VEXGU-428069 format. One record per residue (C-alpha): residue number from 1; residue in three letters; y, z, x. Coordinates in Angstrom, 2 decimals. Layout:
num|residu|y|z|x
NUM|ALA|Y|Z|X
...
//
This chain:
num|residu|y|z|x
1|MET|24.13|-4.97|40.28
2|LEU|26.67|-4.88|37.32
3|ARG|25.44|-3.03|34.25
4|SER|26.36|-6.13|32.20
5|MET|23.72|-7.99|33.69
6|ASP|21.03|-5.54|32.78
7|SER|22.44|-5.19|29.37
8|ALA|22.37|-9.19|29.03
9|VAL|18.88|-9.37|30.39
10|SER|17.62|-6.77|27.86
11|GLY|19.22|-8.65|25.01
12|LEU|17.62|-11.99|26.12
13|ARG|14.17|-10.26|25.98
14|ALA|14.98|-8.74|22.47
15|HIS|16.23|-11.83|21.02
16|GLN|13.24|-13.94|22.64
17|ASN|10.96|-11.44|20.88
18|LYS|12.87|-12.06|17.43
19|LEU|12.57|-15.62|17.96
20|ASP|8.86|-15.22|18.47
21|VAL|8.65|-13.38|15.00
22|ILE|10.71|-15.81|13.24
23|GLY|8.69|-18.82|14.68
24|HIS|5.55|-17.01|13.58
25|ASN|6.91|-16.58|9.94
26|ILE|8.17|-20.28|9.77
27|ALA|4.75|-21.66|11.10
28|ASN|2.81|-19.62|8.24
29|VAL|4.86|-20.79|5.50
30|ASN|2.24|-22.60|3.73
31|THR|-0.64|-20.01|4.75
32|PHE|-2.26|-18.30|1.81
33|GLY|-1.88|-14.69|1.60
34|PHE|0.58|-14.39|4.55
35|LYS|3.00|-11.63|4.68
36|THR|6.36|-12.00|6.38
37|GLN|7.14|-9.89|9.29
38|ASN|10.70|-8.60|9.98
39|TYR|12.02|-7.67|13.37
40|SER|15.02|-5.02|14.07
41|PHE|16.94|-4.22|17.15
42|LYS|17.64|-0.65|18.55
43|GLU|20.12|0.45|21.13
44|ALA|18.67|0.93|24.81
45|MET|19.51|4.11|27.04
46|TYR|22.81|5.21|27.97
47|GLN|24.44|6.76|31.02
48|THR|26.79|9.52|30.48
49|VAL|29.65|9.40|32.61
50|THR|31.75|12.37|30.88
51|GLN|30.03|15.01|28.80
52|SER|31.64|15.89|25.41
53|THR|33.46|19.17|25.55
54|GLY|35.18|21.31|22.75
55|GLY|38.87|22.33|23.16
56|VAL|40.12|25.68|24.01
57|GLN|42.60|27.44|21.69
58|ASN|43.69|31.10|22.09
59|THR|46.85|32.98|22.09
60|ASP|47.68|31.95|25.66
61|THR|46.23|28.61|26.18
62|THR|45.47|25.50|24.12
63|ALA|43.43|22.80|25.47
64|ALA|42.27|19.33|23.85
65|GLY|38.45|18.67|23.74
66|THR|37.17|15.31|25.17
67|ASN|34.82|12.83|23.77
68|ALA|31.60|11.63|25.73
69|ALA|31.86|8.59|27.90
70|GLN|28.77|6.62|28.04
71|TYR|27.74|3.14|29.34
72|GLY|25.04|1.59|27.33
73|TYR|22.19|-0.67|28.58
74|GLY|21.86|-3.19|25.96
75|THR|19.14|-3.45|23.32
76|LEU|15.56|-3.22|22.69
77|MET|12.88|-4.02|19.85
78|GLY|13.29|-1.50|17.01
79|SER|10.30|-2.24|14.87
80|ILE|8.36|-5.14|13.53
81|THR|7.57|-4.41|10.03
82|THR|5.44|-6.48|7.45
83|ASP|6.56|-7.19|3.98
84|MET|3.84|-6.70|1.71
85|THR|5.34|-7.72|-1.57
86|SER|3.39|-9.98|-3.61
87|SER|4.10|-13.62|-3.68
88|THR|3.72|-16.49|-6.10
89|PRO|-0.01|-17.28|-7.42
90|THR|-0.89|-20.94|-6.90
91|TYR|-3.48|-22.40|-8.81
92|VAL|-6.41|-24.24|-7.02
93|GLY|-9.35|-23.89|-9.09
94|GLY|-12.70|-23.20|-8.05
95|LEU|-14.42|-19.86|-7.12
96|ASN|-11.07|-18.41|-5.97
97|ALA|-9.16|-15.26|-7.06
98|CYS|-5.82|-13.56|-6.58
99|ILE|-5.03|-9.89|-6.98
100|ASP|-2.28|-9.42|-9.53
101|GLY|-0.78|-6.21|-8.06
102|GLN|-1.48|-3.99|-4.92
103|GLY|-4.88|-4.17|-3.13
104|PHE|-7.27|-6.01|-0.81
105|PHE|-10.53|-7.44|-0.97
106|ILE|-13.09|-5.58|1.05
107|THR|-14.98|-7.77|3.59
108|HIS|-17.22|-7.27|6.58
109|ALA|-19.14|-9.57|9.14
110|LEU|-22.23|-7.69|8.29
111|SER|-24.17|-7.40|4.99
112|ASN|-25.76|-4.25|5.37
113|VAL|-22.98|-1.62|6.40
114|ALA|-24.85|1.68|6.34
115|ASP|-23.84|4.61|4.23
116|ALA|-21.04|2.85|2.50
117|VAL|-20.59|5.37|-0.05
118|VAL|-17.46|5.54|-1.84
119|THR|-15.94|8.78|-2.99
120|ASP|-12.56|9.24|-4.47
121|PRO|-10.01|11.25|-2.40
122|ASP|-9.60|14.91|-3.48
123|PRO|-5.94|15.20|-4.93
124|GLY|-5.93|18.80|-3.98
125|ALA|-7.13|18.49|-0.56
126|ASP|-5.17|19.11|2.59
127|PRO|-3.33|15.87|3.50
128|THR|-3.86|16.66|7.26
129|GLU|-7.72|16.31|6.82
130|THR|-9.45|13.00|6.45
131|SER|-10.87|12.50|3.03
132|ALA|-14.45|11.20|2.58
133|ALA|-13.29|7.78|1.46
134|GLU|-11.23|7.31|4.64
135|ASN|-14.43|8.24|6.54
136|THR|-16.41|5.77|4.75
137|LEU|-14.04|2.72|4.54
138|LYS|-11.62|3.22|7.53
139|GLY|-14.58|4.04|9.95
140|LYS|-17.08|1.37|9.02
141|GLY|-15.11|-1.85|10.48
142|PHE|-14.30|-3.34|7.04
143|ALA|-11.66|-6.04|7.03
144|TYR|-9.20|-6.29|4.46
145|THR|-7.68|-9.56|3.06
146|ARG|-5.47|-10.86|0.23
147|VAL|-7.14|-14.32|0.29
148|GLY|-9.79|-15.00|-2.26
149|GLN|-11.29|-17.97|-1.51
150|PHE|-14.97|-17.27|-2.18
151|GLN|-18.13|-19.10|-2.03
152|LEU|-22.01|-18.48|-2.13
153|ASP|-23.91|-18.97|1.15
154|SER|-27.43|-20.25|1.60
155|LYS|-28.82|-16.53|1.00
156|GLY|-26.87|-16.30|-2.31
157|PHE|-24.40|-13.79|-0.90
158|LEU|-20.87|-14.02|-1.93
159|THR|-18.51|-14.73|1.13
160|ASP|-15.11|-15.88|1.81
161|GLY|-16.45|-18.55|4.69
162|THR|-16.32|-15.63|7.26
163|ASN|-17.23|-12.58|6.03
164|PHE|-19.27|-11.00|3.26
165|ILE|-17.40|-9.81|0.05
166|TYR|-18.18|-6.11|-0.97
167|GLY|-18.34|-4.71|-4.24
168|PHE|-20.41|-2.71|-6.80
169|GLN|-23.64|-3.69|-7.97
170|PRO|-24.84|-3.91|-11.42
171|ASN|-26.64|-0.92|-12.79
172|ALA|-29.41|-3.28|-14.41
173|ALA|-32.62|-2.10|-12.75
174|GLU|-35.77|-0.86|-14.54
175|ASP|-34.96|2.84|-13.62
176|ALA|-31.32|2.48|-14.17
177|GLU|-29.62|5.57|-15.61
178|PRO|-27.23|4.81|-18.50
179|ASP|-24.99|7.80|-17.56
180|ASP|-24.19|5.82|-14.33
181|GLY|-22.27|3.14|-16.22
182|PRO|-22.82|-0.73|-16.07
183|PHE|-21.92|-0.63|-12.33
184|LEU|-23.04|1.69|-9.38
185|CYS|-19.45|2.39|-8.49
186|ASP|-20.44|5.30|-5.90
187|LYS|-21.79|2.81|-3.18
188|LEU|-20.31|-0.62|-1.78
189|VAL|-22.71|-3.40|-1.16
190|ALA|-22.30|-6.97|-0.29
191|LEU|-22.29|-8.99|-3.45
192|ARG|-25.34|-11.18|-3.81
193|VAL|-27.12|-13.30|-6.38
194|PRO|-30.04|-11.10|-8.01
195|THR|-33.59|-11.86|-6.18
196|ASP|-35.20|-11.51|-9.44
197|ALA|-34.30|-11.28|-13.36
198|LYS|-36.46|-10.80|-16.35
199|ILE|-35.77|-9.95|-20.13
200|ASP|-36.55|-6.37|-21.04
201|GLU|-39.67|-6.42|-23.46
202|ASN|-38.33|-3.43|-25.21
203|ASP|-34.84|-4.69|-25.59
204|LYS|-34.42|-8.39|-25.80
205|SER|-30.63|-8.36|-25.28
206|LYS|-30.90|-6.63|-21.91
207|VAL|-31.84|-8.30|-18.69
208|ILE|-33.46|-6.26|-15.82
209|LEU|-32.11|-7.31|-12.38
210|GLU|-33.91|-6.83|-9.05
211|PHE|-31.95|-6.87|-5.50
212|ASP|-34.28|-6.78|-2.78
213|SER|-32.98|-7.64|0.81
214|THR|-36.40|-8.78|1.97
215|LYS|-36.48|-11.54|-0.71
216|PRO|-34.71|-14.82|-1.25
217|SER|-32.11|-14.98|-4.07
218|MET|-32.46|-16.85|-7.13
219|GLN|-30.66|-20.35|-7.69
220|ALA|-27.44|-19.72|-9.21
221|LYS|-25.13|-22.35|-10.69
222|ASN|-21.80|-21.96|-12.75
223|VAL|-20.55|-19.12|-10.59
224|LYS|-17.30|-17.58|-12.25
225|ILE|-15.06|-14.58|-11.64
226|ASN|-13.14|-12.91|-14.50
227|GLU|-9.92|-10.82|-14.38
228|LEU|-11.88|-7.55|-14.22
229|GLY|-13.56|-8.83|-11.12
230|GLU|-16.88|-9.41|-12.42
231|VAL|-18.93|-11.99|-10.75
232|VAL|-21.14|-13.85|-13.16
233|ALA|-23.58|-16.68|-12.78
234|THR|-26.44|-18.75|-14.45
235|VAL|-29.90|-18.56|-13.32
236|THR|-33.07|-19.92|-14.61
237|ILE|-35.96|-17.55|-15.66
238|ASP|-39.59|-18.06|-16.75
239|VAL|-39.89|-16.95|-20.43
240|THR|-43.50|-16.33|-21.93
241|THR|-43.67|-16.61|-25.87
242|LYS|-46.89|-17.08|-28.07
243|ASP|-47.59|-20.10|-30.07
244|ALA|-49.10|-19.98|-33.49
245|ASP|-52.68|-19.39|-32.16
246|GLY|-51.64|-16.57|-29.93
247|LYS|-51.55|-18.30|-26.69
248|ASP|-49.02|-17.75|-24.09
249|ILE|-46.43|-20.47|-23.72
250|THR|-44.16|-20.41|-20.51
251|SER|-40.77|-22.12|-20.71
252|LYS|-37.63|-22.21|-18.63
253|GLN|-34.45|-20.50|-20.06
254|ASP|-31.06|-20.45|-18.46
255|ILE|-29.57|-16.74|-18.83
256|GLN|-26.15|-15.42|-17.33
257|VAL|-26.41|-12.34|-14.76
258|SER|-23.93|-10.65|-12.96
259|LEU|-23.60|-10.27|-9.14
260|GLY|-21.50|-7.24|-9.52
261|LYS|-17.73|-6.37|-9.47
262|ILE|-15.58|-7.10|-6.34
263|ALA|-14.18|-3.98|-4.93
264|ILE|-10.50|-3.60|-4.28
265|ALA|-9.22|-1.41|-1.66
266|THR|-5.89|0.41|-2.10
267|PHE|-3.95|2.30|0.55
268|GLN|-1.21|5.11|0.47
269|ASN|0.95|3.01|2.97
270|GLN|-0.30|-0.44|2.93
271|GLU|2.49|-1.44|5.37
272|GLY|0.49|0.84|7.94
273|LEU|-2.44|-1.88|8.22
274|ALA|-2.49|-3.90|11.27
275|LYS|-2.96|-7.58|11.32
276|SER|-6.01|-8.76|13.09
277|GLY|-5.67|-12.48|12.61
278|GLY|-7.34|-14.83|9.96
279|SER|-5.49|-13.38|7.14
280|TYR|-7.31|-10.12|7.84
281|TYR|-5.99|-6.62|8.40
282|ALA|-7.63|-3.55|9.82
283|ALA|-7.57|0.18|9.23
284|GLY|-8.64|2.81|11.42
285|LEU|-9.22|6.35|11.52
286|GLY|-5.93|8.16|12.48
287|ASP|-3.67|5.38|11.44
288|ASN|-0.64|5.43|9.33
289|THR|-2.17|3.87|6.08
290|GLY|-2.98|7.40|4.63
291|TYR|-5.48|7.78|1.73
292|CYS|-7.58|4.79|0.93
293|ALA|-9.86|4.23|-1.85
294|ALA|-12.33|1.38|-3.31
295|GLU|-12.08|0.70|-6.89
296|ILE|-12.70|-1.93|-9.58
297|ALA|-10.10|-4.08|-11.37
298|GLY|-8.07|-2.23|-14.11
299|ASN|-5.21|0.41|-14.22
300|GLY|-2.51|-2.23|-13.63
301|ILE|-4.73|-4.22|-11.31
302|LYS|-6.55|-7.57|-12.32
303|LEU|-7.75|-10.59|-10.80
304|MET|-6.37|-14.06|-11.58
305|SER|-9.38|-16.55|-11.62
306|GLY|-8.73|-19.75|-9.90
307|TYR|-5.50|-18.62|-8.15
308|LEU|-4.56|-17.99|-4.46
309|GLU|-1.55|-16.07|-3.42
310|ALA|1.03|-18.18|-1.55
311|SER|2.93|-16.98|1.61
312|ASN|5.88|-14.80|0.90
313|VAL|7.94|-16.53|3.85
314|ASP|11.49|-17.07|2.51
315|LEU|12.45|-20.20|4.39
316|ALA|16.24|-20.05|3.81
317|LYS|16.27|-16.39|5.18
318|GLU|14.15|-17.33|8.13
319|PHE|16.38|-20.35|9.18
320|ALA|19.54|-18.01|8.69
321|ASP|18.06|-15.56|11.00
322|LEU|16.98|-18.20|13.30
323|ILE|20.62|-19.47|13.69
324|THR|21.98|-15.92|14.15
325|THR|19.33|-15.08|16.93
326|GLN|20.08|-18.19|18.70
327|ARG|23.71|-17.38|18.78
328|GLY|22.94|-14.07|20.03
329|PHE|20.62|-15.35|22.65
330|GLN|23.31|-17.76|23.76
331|ALA|25.97|-14.90|23.93
332|ASN|23.64|-13.10|26.20
333|THR|23.29|-15.94|28.58
334|LYS|27.04|-16.18|28.55
335|ILE|27.35|-12.63|29.71
336|ILE|24.84|-13.50|32.57
337|THR|26.92|-16.57|33.46
338|VAL|30.34|-14.45|33.60
339|SER|28.65|-11.52|35.64
340|ASP|27.23|-14.23|38.13
341|GLU|30.87|-15.19|38.53
342|ILE|32.17|-11.88|39.16
343|LEU|29.49|-11.29|41.83
344|SER|30.37|-14.52|43.29
345|ASP|33.95|-13.78|43.65
346|LEU|33.05|-10.40|44.98
347|ILE|30.98|-12.14|47.76
348|SER|33.77|-14.65|48.51
349|MET|36.24|-11.86|49.10
350|LYS|34.62|-11.49|52.78
351|ARG|35.14|-15.10|53.59
//
């Protein structure tokens, strides 16, 4: 069989794979949060006919060197990389949010992922060892997404319609420690509307919240997300006061409570994430994402409330690549046609 036939077949396969990638990009030109994939080629194996040799030069003899003579066997897929650059935010309103900067929302199909304790990676740790944060986030099956289409489900959990949204719970219980700050940033939880809320008798400006997984959540309304990632809602509580005669009077009062702050996951190498479908990415132990950490908005990262990130597909580039890839495919089919004619001529020589 002619080597040109093998090279052309490898070229057809490689160009077909690139056409598949281009078609996938164009199909998702209007998909929120979609990141373009780029395809590259690499040379296939070579058959060496003549080795490269150095020349000889001494007082008696001078001989020229020779270069290597090699036959190539076409092309192969080099890599398929994901372009993680941010795209244009699109205002859609509602309970939606877009990350302005790097990072991903942390989601999970379960609302009670055990031991989701967050510890920042030790800057002085051995980079060959897996950090505690990696063991927590990358070993628990979390899914990461740039699409912040949020809603509350029937049990008061914040979801994206498929998975629960994880973040940091407010530090607003009766036994709260002030030194811990307003949010419990050492443990990830599925954000949920509180199961109970009451005004502190000793400090009327403070609201004590209760989050009990065994109880139904309160009825929430006017749910909003601010640029710091805090989710707030309005709930109705019973307030007891005394009248002029000293009798207790119970009335309804609307107060604003916090569900917590949405966590944002950052990776040392976000291009190392693997797409898992449905706008989600997956990260596992031992992959190429490197250190990961869960943090709240700030330090250059903020949320744009009411916005969603558009696809970063460049249609002009994709159509240009489509044309050149189609021509490359056609050129390889021509090589097969010519090779077939040569083989036909060889066979007809016997007639």
